[in-house]
VEXMI-716051 format. One line per 2 residues: for each residue x negated, y, z of C-alpha. Coordinates in nm, 4 decimals, padded with zeros to 6 digits. Layout:
<pts>
X,Y,Z  ... $
</pts>
This chain:
<pts>
00.0047,00.0146,-00.0014  -00.2782,00.2343,00.0957 $
-00.4633,00.1645,-00.2462  -00.1357,00.2412,-00.4294 $
-00.1020,00.5812,-00.2356  -00.4613,00.6571,-00.3088 $
-00.4215,00.5851,-00.6755  -00.0853,00.8037,-00.6981 $
-00.2518,01.0936,-00.5170  -00.5724,01.0824,-00.7457 $
-00.3395,01.0726,-01.0625  -00.1504,01.3805,-00.9279 $
-00.4618,01.5744,-00.8917  -00.5843,01.4972,-01.2382 $
-00.2622,01.5885,-01.3863  -00.2642,01.9321,-01.1923 $
-00.6247,02.0027,-01.3125  -00.5444,01.9134,-01.6647 $
-00.2271,02.1371,-01.6520  -00.4225,02.4305,-01.5314 $
-00.6926,02.3765,-01.8131  -00.4249,02.3635,-02.0841 $
-00.2650,02.6807,-01.9341  -00.5909,02.8744,-01.9442 $
-00.6594,02.7658,-02.3003  -00.3148,02.8272,-02.4209 $
-00.3585,03.1984,-02.2623  -00.6965,03.2411,-02.4418 $
-00.5710,03.1416,-02.7863  -00.3080,03.4029,-02.8006 $
-00.5480,03.6615,-02.6727  -00.7858,03.5833,-02.9654 $
-00.5186,03.5827,-03.2112  -00.3971,03.9074,-03.0775 $
-00.7191,04.0741,-03.1184  -00.7840,03.9431,-03.4715 $
-00.4402,04.0459,-03.5707  -00.5072,04.3976,-03.4152 $
-00.8182,04.4233,-03.6155  -00.6483,04.3295,-03.9431 $
-00.3720,04.5815,-03.8807  -00.6137,04.8529,-03.8191 $
-00.8043,04.7851,-04.1442  -00.4701,04.7711,-04.3351 $
-00.3804,05.0975,-04.1819  -00.7136,05.2504,-04.2894 $
-00.6514,05.1212,-04.6392  -00.3007,05.2436,-04.6556 $
-00.3866,05.6096,-04.5190  -00.7118,05.6352,-04.7053 $
-00.9241,05.7030,-04.4099  -01.2909,05.6597,-04.4386 $
-01.3934,05.6065,-04.0857  -01.7501,05.4322,-04.0858 $
-02.0929,05.4804,-03.9597  -02.3010,05.4541,-04.2927 $
-02.2949,05.3578,-04.6518  -02.5568,05.2148,-04.8987 $
-02.5144,05.3067,-05.2676  -02.6853,05.2048,-05.6001 $
-02.6556,05.4003,-05.9167  -02.7126,05.3923,-06.2953 $
-02.7800,05.7372,-06.4365  -02.7507,05.8715,-06.7853 $
-02.8428,06.2421,-06.8243  -02.8647,06.4729,-07.1217 $
-03.2573,06.4474,-07.1126  -03.3199,06.0742,-06.9917 $
-03.1850,05.7980,-06.7833  -03.2705,05.6254,-06.4504 $
-03.1726,05.4453,-06.1402  -03.0936,05.5703,-05.7845 $
-03.0433,05.4512,-05.4265  -02.8490,05.6462,-05.1543 $
-02.8183,05.5933,-04.7835  -02.5620,05.7837,-04.6089 $
-02.5123,05.8619,-04.2308  -02.1468,05.9588,-04.1200 $
-02.1341,06.2849,-03.9192  -01.7664,06.3213,-03.9121 $
-01.4799,06.1603,-04.1339  -01.5368,06.4524,-04.3672 $
-01.9145,06.4947,-04.3670  -02.1861,06.2605,-04.4451 $
-02.5547,06.3260,-04.4269  -02.7363,06.1466,-04.7292 $
-03.0928,06.0363,-04.8240  -03.1395,05.9727,-05.1919 $
-03.4105,05.7982,-05.4013  -03.4458,05.8161,-05.7861 $
-03.6616,05.6865,-06.0572  -03.5990,05.8344,-06.3897 $
-03.7584,05.8725,-06.7389  -03.7346,06.2139,-06.8950 $
-03.7809,06.3015,-07.2561  -03.7208,06.6229,-07.4939 $
-03.3817,06.6645,-07.6221  -03.5238,06.6972,-07.9658 $
-03.6929,06.3638,-07.9847  -03.5834,06.0939,-08.2315 $
-03.7117,05.7574,-08.3505  -03.8214,05.6614,-08.6985 $
-03.8928,05.3162,-08.8149  -04.2701,05.2044,-08.8472 $
-04.3584,04.9090,-09.0890  -04.6453,04.6834,-09.1484 $
-04.6723,04.5375,-09.5063  -04.3308,04.6659,-09.5937 $
-04.1577,04.4988,-09.2891  -04.0149,04.7067,-09.0149 $
-04.1764,04.6030,-08.6727  -04.1231,04.8835,-08.4369 $
-04.0272,05.2545,-08.4023  -04.2055,05.5679,-08.3060 $
-04.1205,05.9121,-08.1849  -04.2916,06.1594,-08.4177 $
-04.5147,06.4089,-08.2563  -04.4594,06.2811,-07.9013 $
-04.7384,06.3775,-07.6799  -04.6463,06.2151,-07.3294 $
-04.3866,06.0132,-07.1519  -04.2689,06.1651,-06.8290 $
-04.1492,05.9375,-06.5369  -03.9974,06.0768,-06.2239 $
-03.9851,05.9471,-05.8581  -03.7648,06.1902,-05.6599 $
-03.6655,06.1957,-05.2907  -03.3903,06.4198,-05.1582 $
-03.1777,06.4874,-04.8613  -02.8368,06.6483,-04.8529 $
-02.4640,06.6517,-04.7539  -02.1668,06.5172,-04.8998 $
-01.8141,06.6590,-04.8132  -01.4778,06.4846,-04.8517 $
-01.2369,06.6989,-05.0648  -00.9641,06.4652,-05.0828 $
-00.8949,06.1149,-04.9415  -00.7356,05.8209,-05.1225 $
-00.4061,05.8791,-04.9682  -00.3445,05.5063,-05.0278 $
-00.5327,05.1948,-05.1386  -00.4893,05.2835,-05.5140 $
-00.6047,05.6296,-05.4705  -00.9209,05.8155,-05.5463 $
-01.1499,05.9903,-05.3039  -01.2893,06.2892,-05.4216 $
-01.6237,06.4314,-05.2612  -01.8683,06.7139,-05.3312 $
-02.2380,06.6741,-05.2503  -02.5521,06.8690,-05.2941 $
-02.9108,06.7746,-05.2281  -03.2800,06.9153,-05.2443 $
-03.6191,06.7355,-05.2275  -03.9319,06.6673,-05.3840 $
-04.0404,06.5022,-05.7114  -04.3676,06.3213,-05.8070 $
-04.3879,06.3244,-06.2001  -04.5990,06.0685,-06.3797 $
-04.7209,06.1936,-06.7094  -04.8383,05.9048,-06.9415 $
-04.9842,05.9800,-07.2950  -04.7732,05.8222,-07.5762 $
-04.9938,05.5831,-07.7533  -04.9393,05.4371,-08.1079 $
-05.0424,05.1167,-08.2589  -05.2712,05.2056,-08.5513 $
-05.4446,04.9989,-08.8299  -05.7536,05.1297,-08.9898 $
-05.8753,04.9651,-09.2942  -06.2643,04.9625,-09.3268 $
-06.5169,04.8465,-09.5830  -06.4686,04.4886,-09.7022 $
-06.0819,04.5198,-09.6425  -06.1330,04.4526,-09.2598 $
-05.8538,04.5777,-09.0594  -05.9245,04.7404,-08.7126 $
-05.6213,04.7652,-08.4786  -05.6388,05.0442,-08.2153 $
-05.4276,05.2568,-07.9738  -05.4263,05.6287,-08.0339 $
-05.2244,05.9614,-07.9635  -05.1180,06.1810,-08.2266 $
-05.3739,06.4232,-08.1009  -05.6434,06.1698,-08.1658 $
-05.5158,06.0994,-08.5233  -05.5404,06.4774,-08.5797 $
-05.2995,06.4861,-08.8563  -04.9160,06.4621,-08.8934 $
-04.7695,06.1277,-08.9885  -04.7143,06.1981,-09.3582 $
-05.0757,06.3278,-09.4050  -05.2571,06.0497,-09.2608 $
-05.5569,05.9266,-09.4497  -05.4653,05.6287,-09.6948 $
-05.6750,05.3694,-09.4928  -05.4806,05.4549,-09.1445 $
-05.1314,05.3189,-09.0981  -04.9164,05.3548,-08.7864 $
-04.7451,05.0209,-08.7148  -04.5304,05.1271,-08.4078 $
-04.5479,05.2552,-08.0580  -04.7941,05.0863,-07.8170 $
-04.5220,05.0395,-07.5434  -04.4847,05.0678,-07.1771 $
-04.7991,04.9004,-07.0539  -05.0514,05.1056,-07.2558 $
-05.1788,05.4424,-07.1329  -05.1577,05.4051,-06.7393 $
-05.5296,05.4609,-06.7010  -05.4947,05.8235,-06.8180 $
-05.2065,05.9034,-06.5916  -05.1593,06.2553,-06.4589 $
-04.9661,06.3352,-06.1448  -04.7318,06.6526,-06.1452 $
-04.5682,06.7625,-05.8349  -04.2287,06.9463,-05.8425 $
-03.9162,07.0149,-05.6300  -03.5508,06.9254,-05.7271 $
-03.2070,07.0013,-05.6467  -02.8576,06.8576,-05.7529 $
-02.4940,06.9499,-05.7293  -02.2321,06.6782,-05.8043 $
-01.8843,06.5656,-05.7658  -01.8201,06.1859,-05.6948 $
-01.4840,05.9964,-05.7616  -01.4469,05.6749,-05.5703 $
-01.1824,05.4590,-05.7116  -01.2639,05.1420,-05.5287 $
-00.9749,04.9225,-05.4028  -01.1284,04.8863,-05.0644 $
-01.2554,05.1526,-04.8200  -01.5315,04.9230,-04.7063 $
-01.6587,04.8998,-05.0770  -01.7768,05.1745,-05.3050 $
-01.7078,05.1806,-05.6807  -01.7677,05.5561,-05.7998 $
-01.8218,05.7716,-06.0916  -02.0519,06.0856,-06.0254 $
-02.1076,06.3929,-06.2455  -02.3275,06.6570,-06.1774 $
-02.6244,06.8940,-06.2512  -02.9829,06.8487,-06.1627 $
-03.2855,07.0972,-06.1647  -03.6559,07.0373,-06.1251 $
-03.9257,07.3112,-06.1034  -04.2864,07.1694,-06.1817 $
-04.5788,07.3543,-06.0496  -04.7447,07.3461,-06.3989 $
-04.6143,07.3153,-06.7420  -04.5389,06.9738,-06.8953 $
-04.6215,06.9071,-07.2622  -04.3769,06.6415,-07.4045 $
-04.3971,06.6907,-07.7849  -04.6034,06.8903,-08.0380 $
-04.4192,07.2026,-08.1889  -04.2080,07.2344,-07.8609 $
-04.3351,07.4831,-07.6068  -04.4284,07.3085,-07.2662 $
-04.1961,07.4019,-06.9785  -04.1964,07.3824,-06.6083 $
-03.8240,07.4090,-06.5483  -03.5968,07.1339,-06.6501 $
-03.2166,07.1513,-06.6298  -02.9798,06.8698,-06.7082 $
-02.6178,06.7328,-06.6706  -02.5588,06.3633,-06.5992 $
-02.3150,06.0989,-06.5240  -02.3693,05.8036,-06.2854 $
-02.2024,05.4952,-06.2160  -02.2243,05.3737,-05.8473 $
-02.1711,05.0710,-05.6433  -02.2133,05.0111,-05.2657 $
-02.0558,04.9578,-04.9473  -01.9536,05.1317,-04.6043 $
-02.0288,04.9852,-04.2539 $
</pts>
């Protein structure tokens, strides 16, 4: 009888402990579900209302300008819902607007193109700081957020000579292949000696040993239109103006006066995220 009593007593304790554990778990599950549901509701509310309430953003861009093209990266730190402090980095190639390409041939076969009378390639690495101001929010998840921004900073210009692939016929019908600039050829393309032929441009890898560094300052003013479906992601088009002032004149082509001030308009497609 005592054994039966002890067994029933132990079984009762086990059932009570199990019931308490089950009650605790059942209480925790609704709490977690409620917290998750609250986060989802907050995100949905932000999407519907068009609020841009985040801490920072990272943004990549592909840029096409009236005097070149390039890529960019931007990092933003939110100060208020309507104001963001931005750091930007750009890598661009700049050319003279009058440049044009013509075909070059070897034995009657077109093998490459050249830019007549081009002197130098100009590559730019730019860093800048500025601010972005929210002009109009999305209003809803299908809207467009409009922001205005401005920045200023420093530019390092990389001036690389423009080289040509040149074939020179020597005595005995031997052909000598060289890389030369228009300045080294000393004559326009249409008045070259009969034993000299230009077969194309030498390409990106040739000329870095003769690189010159040109410092400058830069400024930018732009409007950005973010049409991304979610506020946590950025899909935008940016249009604007940029200015660069070099501390020395930059020669890009013959018969074109070298200048130190460059002004252009651009459009950029941008992708990124907010956190």
